[in-house]
C-alpha positions as CSV (number, residue, x, y, z in Angstrom):
1,M,280.4,71.1,195.7
2,K,276.8,72.0,195.6
3,T,274.3,71.9,198.4
4,M,272.9,68.4,198.8
5,L,269.4,67.5,200.0
6,L,269.4,65.1,202.9
7,W,266.2,63.5,201.7
8,P,266.2,63.9,197.9
9,E,262.7,62.5,197.8
10,G,261.3,64.8,200.5
11,A,262.1,65.0,204.2
12,P,259.8,63.2,206.7
13,G,257.2,65.5,208.1
14,A,257.8,68.2,205.4
15,L,255.1,70.8,205.1
16,G,256.0,71.9,201.6
17,T,258.8,71.8,199.0
18,S,260.6,75.1,199.5
19,D,264.2,75.3,200.6
20,E,262.9,75.8,204.2
21,D,261.1,72.4,203.9
22,C,264.2,70.6,202.5
23,P,267.1,70.1,205.0
24,A,270.5,70.0,203.3
25,I,274.2,70.3,203.7
26,T,276.6,72.5,201.8
27,P,280.2,71.0,201.7
28,Y,283.3,73.0,202.1
29,L,286.0,70.4,201.3
30,V,289.8,70.6,201.6
31,E,292.1,68.7,199.3
32,G,293.3,65.2,200.2
33,D,292.0,62.1,201.7
34,K,291.0,61.0,205.2
35,N,290.5,64.6,206.4
36,A,288.7,65.4,209.6
37,A,285.3,67.1,209.1
38,V,282.9,69.2,211.1
39,L,279.2,69.8,210.6
40,V,278.3,73.4,211.3
41,C,275.0,74.4,212.7
42,P,274.3,78.2,212.6
43,G,272.2,79.8,215.4
44,G,269.0,81.8,215.1
45,G,266.7,80.8,218.0
46,Y,265.2,77.9,215.9
47,G,263.4,80.6,214.0
48,M,266.1,81.3,211.3
49,R,269.7,80.5,210.6
50,A,272.4,83.2,210.9
51,D,274.5,83.4,207.8
52,H,277.6,84.7,209.6
53,E,277.6,81.5,211.7
54,G,277.6,79.3,208.6
55,G,279.9,79.8,205.5
56,P,282.5,82.0,207.2
57,V,282.9,79.4,210.0
58,A,283.3,76.6,207.4
59,E,285.9,78.6,205.6
60,W,287.8,79.1,208.9
61,L,287.8,75.4,209.5
62,N,289.2,74.9,206.0
63,T,292.2,77.0,207.0
64,L,292.9,74.4,209.7
65,G,292.8,71.6,207.1
66,I,289.4,70.5,208.2
67,S,286.5,69.8,205.8
68,A,283.2,71.4,206.8
69,F,279.5,71.0,206.0
70,V,277.0,73.8,206.8
71,L,273.6,72.3,207.8
72,R,270.4,73.8,206.6
73,Y,268.1,72.4,209.3
74,R,264.4,73.1,209.7
75,V,263.3,75.9,211.9
76,A,259.9,77.3,213.0
77,P,257.1,76.4,212.2
78,Y,259.0,73.1,212.5
79,G,259.5,72.0,216.1
80,Y,261.1,69.0,217.8
81,P,262.2,66.5,216.6
82,H,262.7,67.8,213.0
83,A,265.9,69.8,213.5
84,L,267.5,67.0,215.5
85,R,266.5,64.5,212.9
86,D,268.1,66.7,210.2
87,A,271.4,66.9,212.1
88,Q,271.4,63.2,212.7
89,R,270.7,62.5,209.0
90,A,273.5,64.9,208.1
91,L,276.0,63.0,210.3
92,R,274.9,59.7,208.8
93,T,275.1,61.1,205.2
94,I,278.6,62.4,205.7
95,R,279.8,59.1,207.1
96,Y,278.1,57.2,204.3
97,R,279.7,59.4,201.7
98,A,283.1,59.7,203.5
99,E,285.2,58.2,200.7
100,E,283.6,60.5,198.1
101,Y,284.2,63.5,200.4
102,G,287.7,62.5,201.3
103,I,287.0,62.5,205.0
104,D,287.7,60.1,207.9
105,P,284.3,58.9,209.2
106,D,285.8,58.4,212.6
107,R,286.8,62.1,212.9
108,L,283.5,63.8,212.4
109,G,282.6,66.6,214.8
110,I,279.7,69.0,215.1
111,L,279.8,72.7,215.8
112,G,276.9,75.0,216.7
113,F,276.2,78.6,217.8
114,S,273.4,79.6,220.2
115,A,270.3,77.5,219.2
116,G,272.6,75.7,216.7
117,G,274.7,74.9,219.8
118,H,271.6,73.3,221.4
119,L,271.2,71.3,218.3
120,A,274.8,70.2,218.3
121,S,274.7,69.3,222.0
122,A,271.5,67.4,221.5
123,A,273.2,65.4,218.7
124,G,276.0,64.7,221.1
125,V,273.7,63.2,223.8
126,L,270.8,61.8,221.9
127,F,272.6,59.8,219.2
128,D,272.2,56.2,218.1
129,A,274.4,53.6,216.5
130,G,272.2,53.4,213.4
131,D,269.6,50.9,212.4
132,E,271.2,47.7,211.2
133,E,267.9,46.5,209.7
134,A,267.3,49.7,207.7
135,S,266.6,49.2,204.0
136,E,268.5,52.4,203.2
137,P,272.3,51.8,203.8
138,L,272.8,55.4,204.9
139,E,270.4,54.8,207.9
140,R,272.7,52.1,209.2
141,K,275.4,54.6,210.0
142,S,275.9,56.1,213.5
143,S,274.6,59.6,214.2
144,R,277.2,60.1,217.1
145,P,279.5,63.0,216.5
146,D,283.1,62.4,217.6
147,L,283.4,65.8,219.3
148,L,281.4,68.9,220.1
149,I,282.2,72.6,219.6
150,L,279.5,74.6,221.4
151,C,279.6,78.4,221.0
152,Y,277.5,80.4,223.4
153,P,275.1,77.5,223.2
154,V,271.5,77.1,224.4
155,I,271.9,73.9,226.4
156,S,269.0,73.7,228.9
157,M,265.2,74.0,228.4
158,A,264.8,74.7,232.1
159,E,263.0,78.0,233.1
160,G,265.4,80.7,234.1
161,V,268.3,79.2,232.2
162,T,267.0,78.5,228.7
163,H,266.6,80.9,225.8
164,Q,262.8,81.3,225.8
165,G,262.4,81.8,222.0
166,S,264.4,78.7,221.2
167,K,262.4,76.7,223.7
168,E,259.0,77.9,222.4
169,N,260.1,77.3,218.8
170,Q,261.1,73.7,219.6
171,L,258.6,72.7,222.2
172,G,255.7,75.2,222.1
173,T,254.3,77.3,224.9
174,D,253.1,74.4,227.1
175,P,255.6,71.6,226.7
176,D,255.5,68.2,228.3
177,P,257.8,68.2,231.3
178,E,259.4,65.0,230.1
179,L,260.2,66.5,226.8
180,V,261.7,69.6,228.5
181,K,264.0,67.2,230.4
182,R,264.9,65.2,227.3
183,L,265.9,68.4,225.4
184,S,267.9,69.7,228.4
185,S,271.3,68.4,227.2
186,E,273.0,68.9,230.6
187,L,270.6,66.2,232.0
188,Q,271.4,63.7,229.2
189,V,275.1,63.5,229.4
190,T,276.5,60.0,229.8
191,A,279.9,58.3,229.7
192,A,279.4,58.0,225.9
193,T,279.0,61.7,225.3
194,P,281.8,63.0,223.0
195,P,284.6,65.5,224.2
196,A,283.5,69.1,224.0
197,F,284.9,72.6,223.5
198,L,282.7,75.4,224.9
199,W,282.9,79.2,224.9
200,H,280.6,81.8,226.2
201,T,280.7,85.4,227.5
202,S,279.8,85.9,231.1
203,D,277.5,88.9,230.3
204,D,275.7,87.3,227.4
205,G,272.3,89.0,227.5
206,A,270.4,86.5,225.4
207,V,271.6,83.0,226.5
208,P,272.8,82.9,230.1
209,V,276.4,81.6,230.6
210,E,274.9,79.0,233.0
211,N,274.0,77.0,229.9
212,S,277.7,76.3,229.2
213,L,278.6,76.0,232.9
214,Q,275.9,73.4,233.5
215,F,276.9,71.3,230.5
216,A,280.6,71.5,231.5
217,A,279.7,70.4,235.0
218,A,277.8,67.4,233.6
219,L,280.8,66.5,231.5
220,S,283.0,66.7,234.5
221,R,280.8,64.4,236.5
222,H,281.1,61.8,233.8
223,R,284.8,62.4,233.3
224,I,284.4,63.5,229.7
225,P,287.3,65.7,228.5
226,F,286.3,69.3,227.8
227,D,287.6,72.8,227.3
228,L,285.6,75.7,228.8
229,H,286.3,79.3,227.9
230,V,284.3,82.1,229.5
231,Y,285.1,85.6,228.4
232,A,284.2,88.6,230.6
233,H,282.4,90.7,228.0
234,G,280.8,90.2,224.6
235,Q,277.3,90.5,223.1
236,H,275.4,87.4,222.0
237,G,275.9,86.2,218.4
238,L,279.6,87.1,217.8
239,G,280.3,84.3,215.4
240,L,284.0,84.3,214.7
241,A,284.3,87.6,216.7
242,D,286.7,89.1,214.2
243,G,286.2,92.6,215.5
244,E,286.6,91.7,219.2
245,P,290.2,92.0,220.4
246,H,289.5,89.7,223.4
247,T,286.8,87.2,222.5
248,R,288.2,86.5,219.0
249,S,290.9,84.4,220.6
250,W,288.3,81.7,220.9
251,T,289.2,80.5,217.4
252,E,292.9,80.1,218.4
253,A,291.9,78.2,221.5
254,C,289.6,76.0,219.5
255,A,292.2,75.3,216.9
256,S,294.6,74.3,219.6
257,W,292.0,71.9,221.1
258,L,291.2,70.5,217.6
259,A,294.9,69.8,217.2
260,L,295.0,68.1,220.6
261,N,292.2,65.8,219.3
262,G,294.0,65.0,216.0
263,Y,291.7,67.1,213.8
264,T,294.2,69.5,212.2
265,K,297.0,68.9,209.8
């Protein structure tokens, strides 16, 4: 299936009409009906989107019997709230078109790497149930993902923990402290936050492991089920980690967790 624009008539706040101004999803569908689905958010510091964290990850999900959608979300010069709005629109779109895509709208997760992990976590804590009064039926759908898969994610916008490039691309160089708090996902967890799978390496030199640890601690405080996997070594941006004998096992652990949550066939 071809890439589909999330706003065919033009995205709100768009600065132009190039692909980078037009958020979209690319479906990777498996055969059958009522399949689970996952929205994939590649990383890239909110300045670009890493190809190896998009299509290959969707294809891996397909091997588990899960349909996937790779999100082309807006990056710099677009800052907050555009990327989050794009992710929320994608989740609503997939739910609205669930029958067409052959998916179960109640088994729709979101997966993100690095800054895409921040976007996925933000979607998991800053969702809404949809606008019942919206003239566009799509906007009446919930933007809440049913589970989160966070891979070496940026979680916090707090100094000393965040990834500075991601923070500046989203919030600028002198952000409002209240916005910093709102975009620090570990501070926004509630009892309604979806279950989560997280993995990180303890020596990640770009995004400190404290991001995953703090989010897991927040989930624990609210009794939200989670898997947390921290590997001793591994550079940032491994993606599927195919060439890493140790860290590549994250995909097996994640597949097991997805099966536990009723997502695999």
